[in-house]
KOLDOFI-976055 format. One record per atom (N, C-alpha, C): residue in three letters; atom name; x, y, z. Coordinates in Angstrom, 3 decimals. Layout:
BEGIN
PT  res  atom        xx        yy        zz
PT  ALA    CA         X         Y         Z
...
This chain:
BEGIN
PT  res  atom        xx        yy        zz
PT  MET     N    64.144   121.300    34.726
PT  MET    CA    64.575   122.692    34.611
PT  MET     C    63.958   123.534    35.717
PT  CYS     N    62.717   123.214    36.105
PT  CYS    CA    62.009   123.997    37.114
PT  CYS     C    62.728   123.993    38.457
PT  LYS     N    63.304   122.838    38.812
PT  LYS    CA    63.994   122.741    40.100
PT  LYS     C    65.344   123.459    40.074
PT  LEU     N    65.947   123.536    38.901
PT  LEU    CA    67.256   124.174    38.778
PT  LEU     C    67.173   125.691    38.721
PT  LYS     N    66.037   126.213    38.277
PT  LYS    CA    65.917   127.654    38.059
PT  LYS     C    66.224   128.481    39.307
PT  PRO     N    65.678   128.130    40.485
PT  PRO    CA    66.013   128.925    41.675
PT  PRO     C    67.517   128.888    42.003
PT  LEU     N    68.112   127.725    41.815
PT  LEU    CA    69.549   127.609    42.093
PT  LEU     C    70.368   128.455    41.115
PT  LEU     N    69.980   128.412    39.852
PT  LEU    CA    70.685   129.217    38.852
PT  LEU     C    70.521   130.706    39.123
PT  ASN     N    69.316   131.115    39.503
PT  ASN    CA    69.075   132.530    39.828
PT  ASN     C    69.939   132.971    41.007
PT  LYS     N    70.016   132.122    42.030
PT  LYS    CA    70.833   132.447    43.211
PT  LYS     C    72.303   132.571    42.809
PT  TRP     N    72.767   131.635    41.975
PT  TRP    CA    74.159   131.659    41.531
PT  TRP     C    74.450   132.918    40.724
PT  LEU     N    73.488   133.295    39.843
PT  LEU    CA    73.665   134.508    39.047
PT  LEU     C    73.706   135.757    39.922
PT  GLU     N    72.853   135.805    40.937
PT  GLU    CA    72.848   136.948    41.861
PT  GLU     C    74.188   137.065    42.584
PT  GLU     N    74.705   135.922    43.051
PT  GLU    CA    76.006   135.922    43.737
PT  GLU     C    77.110   136.373    42.791
PT  ALA     N    77.052   135.906    41.556
PT  ALA    CA    78.071   136.279    40.580
PT  ALA     C    78.012   137.773    40.275
PT  ASP     N    76.799   138.315    40.155
PT  ASP    CA    76.644   139.746    39.878
PT  ASP     C    77.074   140.596    41.065
PT  SER     N    76.733   140.173    42.282
PT  SER    CA    77.046   140.979    43.463
PT  SER     C    78.532   140.967    43.801
PT  SER     N    79.229   139.888    43.444
PT  SER    CA    80.639   139.790    43.807
PT  SER     C    81.546   140.490    42.808
PT  SER     N    81.025   140.961    41.702
PT  SER    CA    81.774   141.599    40.616
PT  SER     C    83.193   142.024    40.984
PT  GLY     N    84.155   141.233    40.531
PT  GLY    CA    85.562   141.577    40.753
PT  GLY     C    86.182   140.841    41.918
PT  SER     N    85.417   140.568    42.969
PT  SER    CA    85.988   139.834    44.100
PT  SER     C    85.946   138.346    43.797
PT  PRO     N    86.871   137.576    44.373
PT  PRO    CA    86.925   136.152    44.054
PT  PRO     C    85.645   135.441    44.489
PT  THR     N    85.161   134.536    43.677
PT  THR    CA    83.963   133.771    44.012
PT  THR     C    84.308   132.705    45.026
PT  SER     N    83.296   132.068    45.559
PT  SER    CA    83.542   131.035    46.566
PT  SER     C    84.347   129.879    45.971
PT  ILE     N    84.145   129.590    44.681
PT  ILE    CA    84.917   128.527    44.033
PT  ILE     C    86.388   128.919    43.965
PT  ASP     N    86.658   130.180    43.642
PT  ASP    CA    88.040   130.658    43.587
PT  ASP     C    88.690   130.589    44.967
PT  LYS     N    87.925   130.901    45.994
PT  LYS    CA    88.453   130.856    47.365
PT  LYS     C    88.824   129.425    47.743
PT  ILE     N    87.961   128.493    47.376
PT  ILE    CA    88.235   127.083    47.682
PT  ILE     C    89.485   126.623    46.933
PT  ALA     N    89.593   126.999    45.674
PT  ALA    CA    90.747   126.607    44.872
PT  ALA     C    92.036   127.204    45.429
PT  ALA     N    91.953   128.431    45.944
PT  ALA    CA    93.139   129.096    46.486
PT  ALA     C    93.632   128.412    47.755
PT  GLN     N    92.732   127.744    48.471
PT  GLN    CA    93.127   127.066    49.708
PT  GLN     C    93.877   125.774    49.424
PT  GLY     N    93.735   125.237    48.203
PT  GLY    CA    94.399   123.982    47.828
PT  GLY     C    95.898   124.159    47.772
PT  ARG     N    96.584   123.047    47.502
PT  ARG    CA    98.048   123.072    47.453
PT  ARG     C    98.524   123.898    46.263
PT  LYS     N    99.450   124.799    46.518
PT  LYS    CA    99.972   125.631    45.436
PT  LYS     C   101.185   124.951    44.819
PT  ARG     N   101.348   125.148    43.519
PT  ARG    CA   102.494   124.565    42.821
PT  ARG     C   103.723   125.431    43.021
PT  LYS     N   104.854   124.753    43.095
PT  LYS    CA   106.126   125.446    43.232
PT  LYS     C   106.504   126.035    41.880
PT  LYS     N   107.179   127.159    41.907
PT  LYS    CA   107.621   127.786    40.667
PT  LYS     C   108.624   126.868    39.959
PT  ARG     N   108.592   126.861    38.641
PT  ARG    CA   109.465   125.998    37.844
PT  ARG     C   110.934   126.308    38.144
PT  THR     N   111.725   125.272    38.367
PT  THR    CA   113.145   125.429    38.662
PT  THR     C   113.944   125.431    37.372
PT  SER     N   114.789   126.438    37.209
PT  SER    CA   115.672   126.425    36.042
PT  SER     C   117.028   125.879    36.496
PT  ILE     N   117.526   124.922    35.737
PT  ILE    CA   118.772   124.250    36.107
PT  ILE     C   119.878   124.733    35.180
PT  GLU     N   120.985   125.152    35.783
PT  GLU    CA   122.125   125.671    35.012
PT  GLU     C   122.731   124.568    34.140
PT  VAL     N   123.413   124.984    33.085
PT  VAL    CA   124.011   124.054    32.124
PT  VAL     C   125.004   123.112    32.805
PT  SER     N   125.845   123.652    33.684
PT  SER    CA   126.852   122.810    34.349
PT  SER     C   126.189   121.772    35.250
PT  VAL     N   125.125   122.191    35.942
PT  VAL    CA   124.397   121.279    36.834
PT  VAL     C   123.690   120.213    35.999
PT  LYS     N   123.109   120.639    34.879
PT  LYS    CA   122.418   119.702    33.994
PT  LYS     C   123.405   118.664    33.463
PT  GLY     N   124.619   119.104    33.146
PT  GLY    CA   125.653   118.186    32.668
PT  GLY     C   126.009   117.155    33.721
PT  ALA     N   126.104   117.604    34.975
PT  ALA    CA   126.419   116.677    36.071
PT  ALA     C   125.288   115.663    36.256
PT  LEU     N   124.045   116.131    36.179
PT  LEU    CA   122.898   115.233    36.308
PT  LEU     C   122.874   114.226    35.157
PT  GLU     N   123.145   114.724    33.965
PT  GLU    CA   123.135   113.880    32.770
PT  GLU     C   124.203   112.787    32.862
PT  SER     N   125.423   113.164    33.300
PT  SER    CA   126.494   112.169    33.393
PT  SER     C   126.184   111.133    34.476
PT  HIS     N   125.554   111.575    35.554
PT  HIS    CA   125.164   110.633    36.612
PT  HIS     C   124.063   109.709    36.087
PT  PHE     N   123.157   110.250    35.274
PT  PHE    CA   122.066   109.452    34.707
PT  PHE     C   122.616   108.348    33.806
PT  LEU     N   123.661   108.664    33.029
PT  LEU    CA   124.241   107.659    32.134
PT  LEU     C   124.846   106.496    32.924
PT  LYS     N   125.382   106.809    34.113
PT  LYS    CA   125.951   105.757    34.961
PT  LYS     C   124.857   104.988    35.688
PT  CYS     N   123.848   105.740    36.164
PT  CYS    CA   122.805   105.134    36.985
PT  CYS     C   121.477   105.856    36.738
PT  PRO     N   120.629   105.315    35.838
PT  PRO    CA   119.382   106.001    35.509
PT  PRO     C   118.343   105.996    36.631
PT  LYS     N   118.503   105.080    37.592
PT  LYS    CA   117.533   105.023    38.690
PT  LYS     C   118.271   105.030    40.034
PT  PRO     N   118.713   106.211    40.478
PT  PRO    CA   119.471   106.286    41.730
PT  PRO     C   118.576   106.056    42.957
PT  SER     N   119.197   105.582    44.022
PT  SER    CA   118.470   105.369    45.280
PT  SER     C   118.197   106.721    45.937
PT  ALA     N   117.364   106.709    46.953
PT  ALA    CA   117.036   107.936    47.679
PT  ALA     C   118.294   108.551    48.281
PT  GLN     N   119.190   107.686    48.752
PT  GLN    CA   120.454   108.152    49.338
PT  GLN     C   121.321   108.845    48.280
PT  GLU     N   121.385   108.254    47.094
PT  GLU    CA   122.170   108.850    46.006
PT  GLU     C   121.572   110.190    45.585
PT  ILE     N   120.248   110.257    45.525
PT  ILE    CA   119.572   111.505    45.157
PT  ILE     C   119.890   112.588    46.178
PT  THR     N   119.845   112.234    47.455
PT  THR    CA   120.142   113.201    48.514
PT  THR     C   121.569   113.717    48.413
PT  SER     N   122.529   112.813    48.233
PT  SER    CA   123.927   113.259    48.155
PT  SER     C   124.182   114.076    46.892
PT  LEU     N   123.544   113.689    45.792
PT  LEU    CA   123.681   114.440    44.548
PT  LEU     C   123.072   115.835    44.699
PT  ALA     N   121.908   115.902    45.332
PT  ALA    CA   121.243   117.192    45.558
PT  ALA     C   122.119   118.098    46.426
PT  ASP     N   122.711   117.521    47.469
PT  ASP    CA   123.587   118.307    48.344
PT  ASP     C   124.808   118.823    47.586
PT  SER     N   125.404   117.956    46.775
PT  SER    CA   126.614   118.368    46.055
PT  SER     C   126.321   119.413    44.977
PT  LEU     N   125.116   119.366    44.407
PT  LEU    CA   124.749   120.335    43.361
PT  LEU     C   123.986   121.538    43.907
PT  GLN     N   123.773   121.528    45.208
PT  GLN    CA   123.036   122.601    45.885
PT  GLN     C   121.636   122.793    45.298
PT  LEU     N   120.936   121.665    45.147
PT  LEU    CA   119.550   121.667    44.683
PT  LEU     C   118.687   120.984    45.733
PT  GLU     N   117.381   121.227    45.661
PT  GLU    CA   116.478   120.509    46.561
PT  GLU     C   116.420   119.052    46.130
PT  LYS     N   116.245   118.180    47.109
PT  LYS    CA   116.170   116.750    46.829
PT  LYS     C   115.021   116.450    45.859
PT  GLU     N   113.890   117.114    46.040
PT  GLU    CA   112.719   116.898    45.193
PT  GLU     C   112.998   117.296    43.737
PT  VAL     N   113.767   118.353    43.537
PT  VAL    CA   114.107   118.809    42.181
PT  VAL     C   114.931   117.734    41.471
PT  VAL     N   115.893   117.159    42.166
PT  VAL    CA   116.738   116.114    41.583
PT  VAL     C   115.910   114.859    41.302
PT  ARG     N   115.043   114.498    42.244
PT  ARG    CA   114.194   113.316    42.064
PT  ARG     C   113.303   113.479    40.824
PT  VAL     N   112.670   114.625    40.696
PT  VAL    CA   111.788   114.888    39.558
PT  VAL     C   112.585   114.932    38.256
PT  TRP     N   113.811   115.491    38.301
PT  TRP    CA   114.636   115.543    37.091
PT  TRP     C   114.898   114.119    36.595
PT  PHE     N   115.243   113.201    37.506
PT  PHE    CA   115.506   111.820    37.104
PT  PHE     C   114.246   111.152    36.567
PT  CYS     N   113.100   111.398    37.179
PT  CYS    CA   111.829   110.841    36.674
PT  CYS     C   111.563   111.335    35.262
PT  ASN     N   111.712   112.640    35.068
PT  ASN    CA   111.474   113.225    33.743
PT  ASN     C   112.468   112.695    32.714
PT  ARG     N   113.711   112.524    33.129
PT  ARG    CA   114.754   112.060    32.202
PT  ARG     C   114.493   110.611    31.781
PT  ARG     N   114.011   109.791    32.733
PT  ARG    CA   113.672   108.412    32.377
PT  ARG     C   112.513   108.376    31.382
PT  GLN     N   111.539   109.253    31.562
PT  GLN    CA   110.406   109.326    30.634
PT  GLN     C   110.878   109.773    29.247
PT  LYS     N   111.815   110.726    29.232
PT  LYS    CA   112.365   111.192    27.952
PT  LYS     C   113.065   110.031    27.242
PT  GLU     N   113.799   109.243    28.013
PT  GLU    CA   114.508   108.085    27.456
PT  GLU     C   113.509   107.104    26.837
PT  LYS     N   112.397   106.891    27.512
PT  LYS    CA   111.360   105.992    26.992
PT  LYS     C   110.801   106.509    25.673
PT  ARG     N   110.556   107.819    25.615
PT  ARG    CA   110.012   108.410    24.395
PT  ARG     C   111.001   108.307    23.239
PT  MET     N   112.289   108.468    23.535
PT  MET    CA   113.311   108.478    22.495
PT  MET     C   113.627   107.074    21.986
PT  THR     N   113.386   106.046    22.792
PT  THR    CA   113.689   104.677    22.404
PT  THR     C   112.400   103.982    21.978
PT  PRO     N   112.284   103.577    20.715
PT  PRO    CA   111.070   102.898    20.271
PT  PRO     C   110.917   101.525    20.931
PT  PRO     N   109.705   100.945    20.888
PT  PRO    CA   109.457    99.665    21.566
PT  PRO     C   110.414    98.545    21.182
PT  GLY     N   110.871    98.502    19.901
PT  GLY    CA   111.804    97.459    19.463
PT  GLY     C   113.181    97.593    20.091
PT  GLY     N   113.491    98.755    20.629
PT  GLY    CA   114.776    98.963    21.278
PT  GLY     C   115.849    99.537    20.373
PT  THR     N   115.549    99.680    19.067
PT  THR    CA   116.528   100.286    18.167
PT  THR     C   115.927   101.533    17.551
PT  LEU     N   116.765   102.388    17.083
PT  LEU    CA   116.297   103.630    16.487
PT  LEU     C   115.847   103.388    15.051
PT  PRO     N   114.939   104.232    14.534
PT  PRO    CA   114.476   104.056    13.154
PT  PRO     C   115.634   104.109    12.172
PT  GLY     N   115.592   103.238    11.158
PT  GLY    CA   116.651   103.221    10.155
PT  GLY     C   117.828   102.353    10.547
PT  ALA     N   117.805   101.818    11.772
PT  ALA    CA   118.915   100.972    12.219
PT  ALA     C   118.858    99.638    11.479
PT  GLU     N   120.004    99.019    11.317
PT  GLU    CA   120.050    97.749    10.603
PT  GLU     C   119.774    96.606    11.566
PT  ASP     N   119.138    95.540    11.050
PT  ASP    CA   118.881    94.385    11.900
PT  ASP     C   120.118    93.473    11.910
PT  VAL     N   119.988    92.333    12.528
PT  VAL    CA   121.100    91.406    12.710
PT  VAL     C   121.704    90.978    11.377
PT  TYR     N   120.891    90.882    10.320
PT  TYR    CA   121.354    90.401     9.030
PT  TYR     C   121.883    91.512     8.127
PT  GLY     N   121.928    92.733     8.640
PT  GLY    CA   122.489    93.827     7.872
PT  GLY     C   121.483    94.549     6.999
PT  ALA     N   120.234    94.121     6.998
PT  ALA    CA   119.207    94.781     6.193
PT  ALA     C   118.556    95.887     7.018
PT  SER     N   118.226    96.947     6.344
PT  SER    CA   117.546    98.043     7.015
PT  SER     C   116.120    97.616     7.325
PT  ARG     N   115.578    98.042     8.462
PT  ARG    CA   114.213    97.690     8.833
PT  ARG     C   113.201    98.366     7.922
PT  ASP     N   113.596    99.442     7.253
PT  ASP    CA   112.672   100.194     6.416
PT  ASP     C   112.447    99.526     5.061
PT  THR     N   113.364    98.627     4.652
PT  THR    CA   113.222    97.990     3.349
PT  THR     C   112.558    96.631     3.520
PT  PRO     N   111.679    96.268     2.592
PT  PRO    CA   111.005    94.968     2.714
PT  PRO     C   111.987    93.845     2.440
PT  PRO     N   111.758    92.688     3.052
PT  PRO    CA   112.677    91.542     2.830
PT  PRO     C   112.507    90.995     1.414
PT  HIS     N   113.571    90.418     0.875
PT  HIS    CA   113.535    89.833    -0.473
PT  HIS     C   113.135    88.375    -0.332
PT  HIS     N   112.087    87.999    -1.025
PT  HIS    CA   111.622    86.619    -0.959
PT  HIS     C   111.832    85.946    -2.303
PT  GLY     N   112.875    85.150    -2.440
PT  GLY    CA   113.188    84.340    -3.615
PT  GLY     C   112.911    84.970    -4.957
PT  VAL     N   113.682    85.954    -5.351
PT  VAL    CA   113.527    86.601    -6.654
PT  VAL     C   114.334    85.880    -7.690
């Protein structure tokens, strides 16, 4: 604690003297890469992306570029939309590959226990 005390005192003095102005940590953070504002996608554009996704969930870079040009979106926005949509698909599809309550090959529901020689 003894070695830290001078450093803490110096930090407190800097914090008190800068009152209101950005601290050196804030300045460093501001120099970093800034995030782009969230893109809102129109319903018609979303429909076009969705229909393309159903045909091809993992388009090539060339397909993404042409799709972005035709929809008048940035290539990065289209690329990220497809990444997010694939993740959504993963979340919606359980590991077994069927939805809850779906029947198995023998016609029995997965939620009901199997009958063993009654």
